[in-house]
C-alpha positions as CSV (number, residue, x, y, z in Angstrom):
1,M,-223.6,6.3,206.2
2,N,-222.4,3.5,203.8
3,V,-225.2,2.0,201.6
4,D,-225.8,-1.6,201.1
5,T,-224.8,-2.5,198.0
6,L,-225.8,-6.0,198.2
7,V,-228.7,-7.5,200.2
8,V,-229.1,-11.2,200.2
9,K,-232.4,-12.3,202.1
10,N,-234.0,-15.4,202.8
11,V,-232.0,-17.0,199.9
12,Q,-232.7,-20.8,199.2
13,K,-231.2,-23.1,196.8
14,V,-232.5,-26.7,196.1
15,F,-230.4,-29.3,193.6
16,G,-232.8,-32.4,193.6
17,E,-233.5,-33.3,197.1
18,I,-230.3,-31.5,198.4
19,E,-230.7,-27.8,200.2
20,A,-227.4,-26.3,199.5
21,V,-228.3,-23.0,200.9
22,K,-231.0,-22.4,203.5
23,N,-232.4,-19.0,203.9
24,V,-229.2,-17.2,203.8
25,D,-229.2,-13.4,205.1
26,F,-226.6,-11.1,204.9
27,S,-225.5,-7.7,203.5
28,V,-222.7,-5.5,202.1
29,K,-221.8,-2.1,202.3
30,E,-220.4,0.1,199.8
31,G,-216.6,-0.1,200.1
32,E,-216.3,-2.7,202.5
33,I,-214.3,-6.0,202.0
34,F,-216.8,-8.4,203.0
35,G,-215.8,-12.5,203.9
36,L,-218.4,-15.2,203.0
37,I,-216.3,-17.9,205.3
38,G,-216.8,-21.4,206.3
39,P,-215.3,-24.6,205.5
40,N,-215.4,-26.6,201.7
41,G,-219.0,-27.7,200.9
42,S,-220.4,-25.1,203.3
43,G,-222.0,-23.1,200.7
44,K,-220.0,-20.6,199.7
45,T,-219.8,-20.9,196.3
46,T,-223.4,-21.7,195.8
47,T,-224.3,-18.1,197.0
48,L,-221.5,-15.8,195.0
49,R,-222.8,-18.2,191.8
50,M,-226.4,-16.9,192.5
51,I,-225.5,-13.0,193.6
52,S,-223.2,-13.3,190.0
53,T,-227.0,-14.5,188.3
54,L,-225.1,-17.7,187.3
55,L,-227.3,-19.8,189.2
56,R,-231.3,-19.1,189.9
57,L,-232.5,-19.0,193.4
58,T,-235.2,-21.6,194.4
59,S,-236.3,-18.6,196.8
60,G,-235.5,-15.4,198.5
61,S,-234.4,-12.3,196.8
62,I,-230.9,-10.6,196.1
63,T,-230.3,-7.3,195.2
64,V,-227.1,-6.0,193.8
65,C,-227.1,-1.8,193.5
66,G,-230.6,-1.9,193.8
67,H,-230.9,-4.3,191.0
68,D,-232.8,-7.8,191.6
69,V,-230.6,-10.5,190.4
70,V,-233.8,-12.6,188.9
71,E,-235.8,-9.8,187.3
72,E,-232.8,-7.5,186.3
73,P,-229.8,-10.0,185.4
74,D,-228.0,-8.0,182.7
75,E,-228.5,-4.8,185.1
76,V,-226.4,-7.1,187.7
77,R,-223.9,-7.7,185.6
78,K,-223.0,-4.6,184.6
79,V,-221.9,-3.5,188.0
80,I,-220.5,-7.0,189.4
81,S,-216.9,-8.8,188.2
82,Y,-216.6,-12.3,189.4
83,L,-213.5,-14.2,189.5
84,P,-214.2,-18.1,190.3
85,E,-211.7,-19.9,192.2
86,D,-210.8,-22.6,189.0
87,A,-210.8,-19.3,186.7
88,G,-208.5,-19.6,183.7
89,A,-206.9,-17.3,180.7
90,Y,-206.1,-18.1,177.1
91,K,-202.3,-19.6,177.5
92,G,-201.4,-18.6,174.0
93,L,-201.9,-15.3,174.8
94,T,-199.6,-13.1,176.5
95,G,-200.7,-11.1,179.7
96,R,-201.4,-7.5,177.9
97,G,-202.9,-9.5,174.9
98,Y,-205.5,-11.4,177.4
99,L,-206.3,-7.9,179.0
100,R,-206.6,-6.1,176.0
101,F,-208.7,-9.6,174.3
102,M,-211.4,-9.0,177.6
103,A,-211.0,-5.2,177.5
104,G,-213.2,-5.5,174.1
105,F,-216.0,-6.8,175.4
106,F,-216.4,-3.5,177.4
107,A,-214.6,-0.8,175.4
108,E,-213.2,0.1,172.3
109,G,-210.6,2.4,170.5
110,K,-209.2,5.4,173.8
111,D,-211.4,3.7,176.3
112,L,-210.2,0.0,175.6
113,E,-206.7,1.0,175.6
114,R,-207.2,2.9,179.1
115,M,-209.0,-0.2,180.6
116,V,-205.7,-2.3,179.4
117,E,-203.3,0.1,181.2
118,I,-205.5,-0.2,184.1
119,G,-205.2,-3.9,183.9
120,V,-201.3,-3.9,183.5
121,E,-201.1,-1.7,186.8
122,I,-203.2,-3.9,188.9
123,A,-201.7,-6.9,187.5
124,D,-198.4,-5.5,188.4
125,L,-196.3,-8.2,186.4
126,G,-193.6,-5.9,185.0
127,S,-191.9,-7.1,181.8
128,R,-193.6,-10.3,182.0
129,I,-196.4,-9.0,181.3
130,D,-195.5,-9.0,177.7
131,S,-194.9,-13.1,178.4
132,K,-197.1,-15.6,177.1
133,I,-199.6,-17.2,179.7
134,E,-198.8,-20.4,179.4
135,T,-195.0,-19.5,181.2
136,Y,-196.5,-17.9,184.3
137,S,-196.8,-19.2,188.0
138,K,-200.2,-19.8,189.4
139,G,-199.5,-16.7,191.9
140,M,-199.1,-14.5,188.3
141,M,-201.8,-16.0,186.6
142,R,-204.0,-15.0,189.9
143,R,-202.6,-11.4,189.5
144,L,-204.1,-11.1,185.8
145,L,-207.0,-12.9,186.7
146,I,-207.9,-10.4,189.7
147,A,-206.6,-7.1,187.0
148,R,-209.3,-8.9,184.1
149,A,-211.8,-8.4,186.8
150,I,-211.2,-5.2,188.2
151,M,-210.1,-3.3,184.9
152,P,-213.7,-2.4,184.0
153,S,-214.4,-0.7,187.3
154,P,-217.0,-2.8,188.8
155,R,-219.0,-1.7,191.6
156,I,-218.8,-5.1,193.3
157,A,-215.9,-7.8,193.1
158,I,-216.9,-11.4,193.9
159,M,-213.6,-13.1,194.7
160,D,-214.0,-17.0,195.3
161,E,-211.1,-18.3,197.1
162,V,-208.7,-16.2,195.4
163,T,-205.7,-17.2,197.2
164,S,-206.1,-21.4,197.1
165,G,-203.0,-23.1,196.5
166,L,-200.9,-19.8,196.8
167,D,-197.6,-19.9,198.3
168,V,-197.0,-17.4,201.7
169,I,-195.0,-14.8,199.7
170,N,-197.9,-14.7,196.6
171,T,-201.0,-15.0,199.1
172,Y,-199.5,-11.6,201.1
173,E,-199.1,-10.0,197.3
174,I,-202.5,-10.8,196.4
175,R,-204.1,-9.6,199.8
176,E,-202.3,-6.7,199.0
177,V,-203.5,-6.5,196.0
178,I,-207.2,-6.8,197.6
179,R,-206.7,-3.9,200.0
180,N,-206.1,-1.5,197.3
181,I,-208.6,-2.5,195.0
182,A,-211.0,-1.5,198.0
183,K,-209.1,1.8,198.8
184,G,-210.1,2.5,195.0
185,G,-213.7,2.5,195.9
186,V,-214.7,-1.2,194.8
187,T,-217.0,-3.0,197.4
188,V,-215.1,-6.6,197.5
189,L,-216.9,-9.4,198.3
190,M,-214.8,-12.8,198.9
191,S,-215.1,-16.1,200.1
192,S,-212.6,-18.4,201.8
193,H,-212.2,-21.0,204.4
194,N,-209.1,-19.5,205.3
195,M,-210.1,-17.8,208.6
196,F,-206.6,-16.1,209.2
197,E,-206.9,-14.3,205.8
198,V,-210.1,-13.1,206.5
199,D,-209.3,-11.9,209.6
200,M,-206.6,-9.8,208.5
201,L,-208.6,-8.7,205.2
202,C,-212.2,-8.3,206.0
203,D,-214.5,-5.2,207.6
204,R,-217.2,-7.6,207.9
205,I,-217.7,-11.6,207.8
206,A,-220.3,-14.0,207.9
207,M,-219.8,-17.8,209.0
208,I,-221.9,-20.0,206.9
209,N,-222.2,-23.6,207.7
210,E,-224.3,-26.6,206.3
211,G,-225.9,-24.1,204.2
212,R,-226.5,-22.0,206.8
213,I,-225.4,-18.0,208.2
214,I,-224.4,-18.5,211.7
215,L,-222.9,-16.0,212.5
216,T,-222.0,-12.0,211.3
217,G,-220.0,-9.0,212.9
218,T,-216.6,-7.8,212.5
219,P,-213.6,-10.3,213.3
220,D,-212.8,-8.3,216.5
221,E,-216.6,-8.7,217.4
222,L,-217.1,-12.0,217.1
223,K,-213.5,-12.7,218.7
224,K,-214.7,-10.9,221.7
225,E,-218.5,-12.1,221.6
226,Y,-216.5,-15.8,221.8
227,G,-213.5,-15.5,223.8
228,A,-211.4,-16.5,220.9
229,A,-208.3,-15.6,220.1
230,N,-208.9,-16.0,216.4
231,L,-212.0,-17.2,213.7
232,E,-211.2,-20.6,214.0
233,E,-211.9,-21.0,217.3
234,V,-214.8,-18.8,217.1
235,F,-216.1,-21.1,214.1
236,V,-215.1,-24.2,216.2
237,K,-217.5,-22.5,219.5
238,A,-220.5,-21.4,217.5
239,V,-220.9,-25.0,215.6
240,K,-220.6,-26.9,218.9
241,G,-222.7,-24.6,220.3
């Protein structure tokens, strides 16, 4: 049986008088593609940032591969990668140059070159890997950033709205990249407001609304439970009671 690589328990995040995340609970098993889904402003990104050690919890606990995000943040950072929705790259570099620069934070010598090779393979940009990033389309940029996140071989890849703003073809191709990442043994935690996307990709999902988890399960289980044709319908029915 797969073990839990991520456990989120009773997590709360308060900004001043605003309770952005309210006693959130969920867990992610090793090798899963797990979707945290909900509308904009529901608490998805705040939750991912706490898991990624970028925001401190107000209360509750999060463990990543057995490491507490508050007590052992450095250990957590060794086993995760985080790709925010608004991530960018150094546009004056080539794609390969950017991957080599980023690989330098994790390795050196032959290990660094091997990491770059892995990144080039994941990005799958052909000869454009040696073009300057300033010439890349948004889809090409997203491929490069995913490659940057995965080439150090994290145990958990955390991706926030990874296909936001992409056209149909690029969105389809990025989904295939994510599937291949998971097949390679990386656990994927992704947030999205695109419920069709997570239905296509995710083994399990948690639906969040106004800072609270309202449903957890496989897409098929939730659609069956609510007699719904799709996850949007599930969400609407769950919110309306």
